[in-house]
C-alpha positions in Angstrom: 0.9 12.9 -27.2 -2.0 14.7 -28.9 -3.0 11.4 -30.5 -4.5 9.2 -27.7 -3.7 6.0 -29.6 0.0 6.9 -29.5 -0.4 7.7 -25.8 -1.9 4.2 -25.2 0.9 2.6 -27.0 3.5 4.4 -24.9 1.6 3.5 -21.7 1.3 -0.1 -22.7 5.1 -0.2 -23.3 6.0 1.4 -20.1 3.5 -0.6 -17.9 4.1 -3.9 -19.7 0.3 -4.4 -19.5 -2.6 -4.3 -22.0 -4.6 -1.1 -21.9 -8.2 -0.7 -23.1 -10.0 2.6 -23.7 -13.2 2.6 -21.7 -14.6 6.0 -22.6 -13.9 9.5 -23.6 -16.3 11.3 -21.2 -15.8 11.4 -17.5 -19.2 11.3 -15.8 -20.0 13.1 -12.6 -17.6 16.1 -12.9 -18.6 19.7 -13.0 -18.8 21.7 -16.2 -15.7 23.7 -15.4 -13.6 20.5 -15.6 -15.2 19.1 -18.8 -14.7 22.5 -20.5 -11.0 22.7 -19.4 -10.0 19.0 -20.0 -10.4 16.1 -22.4 -10.7 12.9 -20.4 -9.9 9.3 -21.3 -10.8 6.3 -19.0 -8.3 3.5 -19.4 -8.6 -0.1 -18.0 -5.1 -1.6 -17.3 -4.6 -5.3 -17.5 -6.6 -8.3 -18.8 -8.7 -8.8 -16.8 -8.8 -5.2 -15.6 -6.5 -4.7 -12.6 -7.0 -1.0 -12.1 -8.1 2.2 -13.9 -6.3 5.3 -15.1 -8.0 8.6 -16.1 -6.0 10.7 -18.5 -6.8 14.4 -18.3 -5.5 16.6 -21.2 -5.9 20.4 -20.8 -7.7 22.1 -23.7 -6.1 25.4 -23.0 -3.4 27.0 -20.8 -4.3 26.7 -17.1 -3.0 28.0 -13.9 -1.3 25.5 -11.6 -4.0 25.8 -9.0 -6.7 25.1 -11.6 -5.0 21.9 -12.6 -4.6 20.9 -9.0 -8.2 21.6 -8.2 -9.4 19.4 -11.1 -7.1 16.6 -10.2 -8.2 16.7 -6.6 -11.8 16.6 -7.5 -11.4 13.6 -9.9 -9.3 11.8 -7.2 -12.1 12.4 -4.6 -14.8 11.4 -7.1 -13.2 8.2 -8.2 -11.1 7.0 -5.3 -10.3 3.6 -7.0 -8.7 5.2 -10.0 -5.5 7.1 -10.7 -5.9 10.6 -12.4 -2.9 11.2 -14.8 -2.3 14.7 -16.3 -1.1 14.8 -19.9 1.4 17.6 -19.5 2.6 18.1 -23.1 1.2 21.7 -23.3 1.4 22.5 -19.6 3.8 25.3 -18.5 7.2 23.5 -18.1 7.7 25.2 -14.7 4.8 23.2 -13.4 6.5 19.8 -13.8 8.8 20.0 -10.7 5.7 21.1 -8.7 3.7 18.1 -10.0 6.5 15.8 -8.8 6.7 17.6 -5.4 2.9 17.2 -5.0 3.1 13.6 -6.2 0.7 14.3 -9.1 0.8 11.6 -11.8 1.6 13.0 -15.3 2.9 12.1 -18.7 5.1 14.4 -20.8 5.2 13.7 -24.5 7.2 10.5 -25.3 9.8 11.3 -22.7 8.6 11.2 -19.1 6.2 9.1 -17.1 5.5 9.9 -13.4 2.9 7.7 -11.7 4.1 7.2 -8.1 1.1 5.1 -7.1 2.4 2.2 -9.2 6.1 2.9 -9.0 6.7 4.4 -12.4 9.1 7.3 -12.5 11.4 8.3 -15.3 12.2 7.9 -19.0 9.5 6.2 -21.0 11.9 5.0 -23.7 14.2 3.3 -21.2 11.2 1.6 -19.5 9.9 0.3 -22.8 13.3 -1.0 -23.8 13.8 -2.7 -20.5 10.5 -4.5 -20.6 11.0 -5.4 -24.3 14.5 -6.9 -23.7 13.7 -8.7 -20.4 10.0 -9.5 -20.8 9.2 -7.7 -17.5 5.5 -7.0 -17.0 4.0 -4.8 -14.3 3.6 -7.7 -11.9 7.4 -8.3 -11.9 8.5 -4.7 -12.0 10.2 -3.3 -8.9 7.5 -3.5 -6.3 7.5 -3.1 -2.5 4.6 -4.2 -0.4 3.5 -1.3 1.8 3.0 -1.8 5.6 -0.8 -1.1 5.3 -1.0 -3.8 2.5 0.7 -6.3 4.8 -1.7 -5.3 7.6 -4.7 -6.1 5.4 -3.2 -9.4 4.3 -2.6 -10.2 8.0 -6.3 -9.5 8.7 -7.3 -11.9 6.0 -4.9 -14.7 7.0 -6.2 -14.5 10.6 -9.8 -14.5 9.5 -10.6 -10.9 10.4 -10.9 -9.7 6.7 -13.2 -11.7 4.5 -12.0 -13.5 1.4 -14.6 -11.5 -0.7 -15.1 -7.7 0.0 -16.0 -4.4 -1.5 -13.6 -1.6 -1.2 -16.1 0.7 0.5 -17.2 -1.8 3.1 -13.6 -2.8 4.1 -12.6 0.9 4.2 -15.5 1.7 6.5 -14.6 -1.2 8.8 -10.9 -0.2 9.1 -11.8 3.5 9.4 -13.9 2.6 12.4 -10.9 1.1 14.1 -8.0 3.4 13.2 -7.4 6.7 11.3 -6.8 6.2 7.6 -7.4 8.2 4.5 -9.5 6.8 1.6 -6.8 7.7 -0.9 -4.1 5.8 1.0 -6.5 2.8 1.3 -7.4 2.9 -2.4 -3.7 3.0 -3.4 -3.0 -0.1 -1.2 -5.9 -2.0 -2.7 -4.5 -1.2 -6.2 -1.1 -2.5 -5.1 -2.6 -5.8 -4.0 -4.4 -6.1 -7.3 -1.2 -5.2 -9.2 0.8 -7.8 -7.3 -2.0 -10.3 -8.2 -2.8 -11.0 -4.5 -6.3 -9.8 -5.1 -8.6 -10.7 -8.0 -11.3 -8.2 -9.1 -14.9 -9.1 -10.1 -17.4 -6.8 -11.6 -17.2 -3.1 -12.4 -17.9 0.3 -10.9 -19.7 0.5 -7.5 -20.4 -3.3 -7.6 -16.7 -4.3 -8.0 -15.7 -7.0 -5.6 -12.2 -8.2 -4.6 -11.2 -11.7 -3.7 -8.0 -12.8 -2.0 -6.0 -15.8 -3.3 -6.3 -19.0 -1.2 -4.4 -18.6 2.0 -1.3 -20.8 1.4 -1.0 -19.5 -2.2 -1.2 -16.0 -1.0 1.4 -16.7 1.7 3.8 -18.1 -0.8 3.3 -15.0 -3.1 3.8 -12.6 -0.2 7.1 -14.4 0.7 8.5 -13.5 -2.7 7.8 -9.8 -2.5 10.0 -7.1 -0.8 8.2 -5.5 2.1 8.7 -1.8 3.1 10.1 -1.0 6.6 7.5 -1.9 9.1 8.9 -0.7 12.4 11.8 0.6 14.4 12.8 -0.5 17.9 14.0 1.5 20.9 15.0 0.2 24.4 13.7 2.0 27.6 13.8 1.4 31.3 10.1 0.6 31.7 6.7 0.6 30.0 5.9 4.3 29.6 2.3 4.0 28.3 -1.1 2.9 29.5 -2.2 -0.6 28.5 -4.9 0.8 26.2 -2.1 2.5 24.2 -0.1 -0.6 23.2 -0.2 -4.3 22.3 2.3 -6.9 23.1 4.8 -7.6 20.4 8.0 -9.5 19.5 8.9 -12.5 21.6 6.4 -11.4 24.3 3.6 -11.8 21.8 5.1 -14.9 20.3 5.0 -16.5 23.8 1.3 -15.9 23.9 0.8 -17.6 20.5 3.1 -20.6 21.2 5.0 -22.6 23.8 7.9 -20.2 23.8 8.9 -19.2 27.3 8.0 -15.5 28.0 11.2 -13.5 27.8 12.5 -11.4 30.7 12.6 -8.3 28.5 9.0 -7.2 27.6 8.3 -6.0 24.0 5.4 -3.7 23.2 4.2 -2.1 20.0 2.8 1.5 19.6 2.0 4.0 16.9 4.4 6.7 15.8 1.9 9.3 17.1 2.0 7.8 20.6 5.8 7.6 20.4 6.0 11.3 19.4 3.7 12.2 22.3 5.9 10.3 24.8 9.0 12.1 23.6 7.3 15.5 23.9 6.2 14.6 27.5 9.6 13.3 28.4 8.3 9.9 29.4 11.0 7.9 27.5 13.9 7.0 29.9 16.9 5.2 28.5 17.4 1.7 29.7 19.5 1.4 32.9 18.7 -2.2 33.9 19.1 -5.5 32.0 15.4 -6.3 32.0 14.1 -3.1 30.5 11.4 -2.8 27.8 11.7 -2.9 24.0 9.3 -0.5 22.2 8.4 -1.3 18.6 7.2 1.8 16.8 5.1 0.6 13.9 4.2 2.6 10.7 0.6 1.2 10.9 -1.5 1.0 14.0 -0.4 -2.3 15.7 -3.8 -2.5 17.5 -5.6 -3.0 14.2 -6.2 -6.8 13.7 -4.4 -7.5 17.0 -5.6 -10.6 18.9 -6.0 -10.7 22.7 -3.9 -7.6 23.1 -1.1 -9.1 21.1 0.2 -7.9 17.7 -1.3 -9.8 14.8 0.6 -13.2 14.3 1.5 -12.4 10.7 3.1 -9.1 11.7 4.8 -10.9 14.6 6.3 -13.4 12.1 7.6 -10.6 9.8 9.2 -8.8 12.8 11.0 -12.0 13.9 11.5 -14.0 10.7 15.3 -13.3 10.6 15.9 -14.1 14.3 18.7 -16.7 14.5 17.4 -18.4 17.7 16.0 -21.9 16.8 13.5 -21.6 19.6 12.0 -18.5 18.0 11.8 -20.2 14.6 10.1 -23.3 16.0 7.6 -21.0 17.9 6.9 -19.0 14.7 6.0 -22.2 12.9 3.8 -23.3 15.7 2.0 -19.9 15.7 1.4 -20.0 11.9 0.1 -23.5 11.9 -2.8 -22.3 14.1 -4.0 -20.5 11.0 -3.2 -23.3 8.5 -0.1 -21.6 7.2 3.2 -23.4 6.7 6.4 -21.4 7.1 8.6 -21.5 4.0 11.8 -23.5 4.5 15.0 -21.4 4.3 
């Protein structure tokens, strides 16, 4: 892919999206990177949905030199995806790139951009999208737990309709531990799924959520990654500050559902691991024990009155066959002007 026009053509075919070349020079990087790489800034989508930065080595480089440059660019431009053009890179490096989850292109054969779910043979991707008219929006896509968490914050009026990436990251970072890279990837996912609309460019870029009911319908059509796992124990093994109410216990707080005999709480995986190490998890021996939901994302983030966010409560119980639960879920959602989709 020494011809960048050819590279753009292959990328457009694989992504199913229009790509525009924004520039050939990457500003703000040290001389050692500009001397070692050619760089190409690409805008994906019309209007722009996210940005790629292609980095093509000018000479043979050690693996750590490549990693150092990619890490720097990632840190410098957290809202973009650096992609290595690996045509002339040592072939032994490609498995290492996959292991380290480093995005790369290899000639007209392989594309590996895990942030947007592209992994495999470029030719097969282009053929599939040509034959079936599949664009990036409709490609295989799974909403990550953190993405659902941010959506839940918006639907319950805790995340604004308009926001800048930096301001929202700072707000969430102040409440729970999260990396900027992970956060940026989730924002890109929300844009890619067309749940967020972008306005402006660079540091002044703003994001806007779809109207609530429109967003809710769109989310209902997307597959969602595994959010939690449940274990059953004899009693509540943690302090109140370490958990929020969840499941039917939380739903009872949000609706007229009678509070269940079996209490359900939600904790982080870190707290769960600490409980196991300390030996504080006792298997259930009585009928009215406690259910513990171990969530992939901090259940306290965007919780309301010490109960799991209503949107996450809904997704944890949406497949419950009890009619009482389904009626209570609808009652809960209507408090936020959301209508549950008919099954």
